[in-house]
N, C-alpha and C positions, 0 to 999 in steps of 0.2 A: 630389514626395517624400511628401507628405502622403497621397496616394492610395496609393502603393505601402505605405506604413506601416499604413494602414486596411487593405488586403489582406491584408498579412502577420497582422495582428493577428487578422482573420477567419478566416486559415487556422489559426492557431494554436489559437484558440478552439474551431473545429470540430475540430480533431485532437483536443484534450483531452476534448471533449465526447464524440465518436464512438468516438475511438482507444484511450482507458483501457480495462484489462481487465475489463469489465463481463460480457463473454461468460461463461456457466457452464461453465468446462472445468476439467481438472485441470492445476496446475502444481507438483506436488509436489517437483520438482527445485530448485524455488527456494524452497521452505519454506513454501507455503501451498495449498490448494485450495478451490474455491469450492463453495457448498451443494450446487448440483445433481449434483457430483460425488461426493457423500457423501449421497445422498438420507435425509432422516430425521434425520440426526445435524448438520447444519448444516455450519460451516465446521470444517477441521481444518488442523493445522500439522505435518506430517509430519516437517519438520527440528526442530522444537521436541519433538516427541513422541521423537524420536531421541536428543535431548541428555539428555531426562529419564530415559531409560533408562540412561545413562551416569553420572549424578550420585550414584545410591543416596540418594536424598532421605531425609531423617528425617522422622517424622509431621509434625513443626511445619512444615518447609520443604514437604514435599509439599502440606500445607493452603494454603500462601502461594502455592505454585505454581499449584494450582487456580485461586485468586482470579486471579492475574495472567493465565492463560491465558482465562478466563472475561472478564476485561476486554479483551484483546486480540481475542477474537471478537465482543464487543459492538463494539468500535471498527472491526473489520472491516466489519461489516453496517451500521453507521450511515454508514460511508464510503460503501459501495456504494450504499447507499439515496439518499444525497446525490447521487452521481455519476448514478443513474437520473433522480432529478428535473432536474438540470443538462441531462442529454442530453434529456428531455422538453422542457423550456424551449428550448434551443438548436435543436429541430427546429422548434419554434412560431416561435421569432423568425427562424430562417433561411428560414422559407418567404414572409416578408414580402417584398415589393419591394425594400425598403431596410432592411435588419435594423437594430436598434440596439445597434451594437457596445459603446457605453457601458454600456449595459442586461447585455448579454451577460458583458462582462467583469467586471460588478459581481457578477454571479450567480457566476461562475466563482471571484472572489474568497471569497464567502460559503461556497462549497463547500470550498475550501482551509482556510478557518478551521474549519468545522465538523471536517474532516480533522485538523486541528492538535489542536484541544481534545480530540477521542476518541483520538488516540494518545498526547497527554500523560498522560489518566486511565489508560492502560494502562502507560504507563512508570513511573508513581509505583508501582505494584503490583510490577511486574519489580524495579524497584529496591529495595523492601523485601525480596523475595526474594534479591537478590544480596548485601545486607548480613547475611543469615543464613547464606551458604555458608562452608564452610571452604576454606583455601587450594588444597586439590586440586579441591575442586569447581569453584572460580573457573579454575584450570587448563584446566578441562575446557570450560568457558564462553568464556574467552579464546581456545583453540583452534577452537573454532566459529565465533566472531566473525571470526577472520581467515581461515578458510576462505570464510566469507560476504563476506567484504569482496574477497578473491581474484576471487570469481565476480562480483560487481558491478563492478569494475574491469573485468575482461575484457568484461562486455556493454557497459560504457560505450566502451572501446575498441574493439569492433566496431562499434557503432552510430556513433560518430564517423566511422570510417575509411569506413564505407557512405556516410553522406552526403556526405563530401567526395569519395569515388569518383563519386557520382551527379552532382555540381555539376561536376566536372573535368573 
């Protein structure tokens, strides 16, 4: 049982190290795109841009929106850099005859913590903006969040069914 758990843990660690979306591609339907998809402009968030157009922000709100958006971009880039470092570390460790899974999972935990810290910085800025919104603007944000939740739920259901079908 111990060996099966270690094998499972190694598989999960490898998947997380290599399988996360580090590829530079455009996933604008999911609300973000990567730097290479927008040469010279960095990360963009088309879904957020779409919502911004519907909000009719005041100048004060627009200023906070820009701060929050920059915080999100910084978080995304920090998380991507952390992922790339984790990927490199995992490749090196998995090249060993007997990879140190304890060390590998510790690195994975560190990468998750970096992501959490960076996402929380951006969240603070978005919540500042949210506090500035009118009821009509809040309704627009609520609708967008409900649409995003429906999409994420659909993706989750699809993935779960796919894994169940493959195991069945």
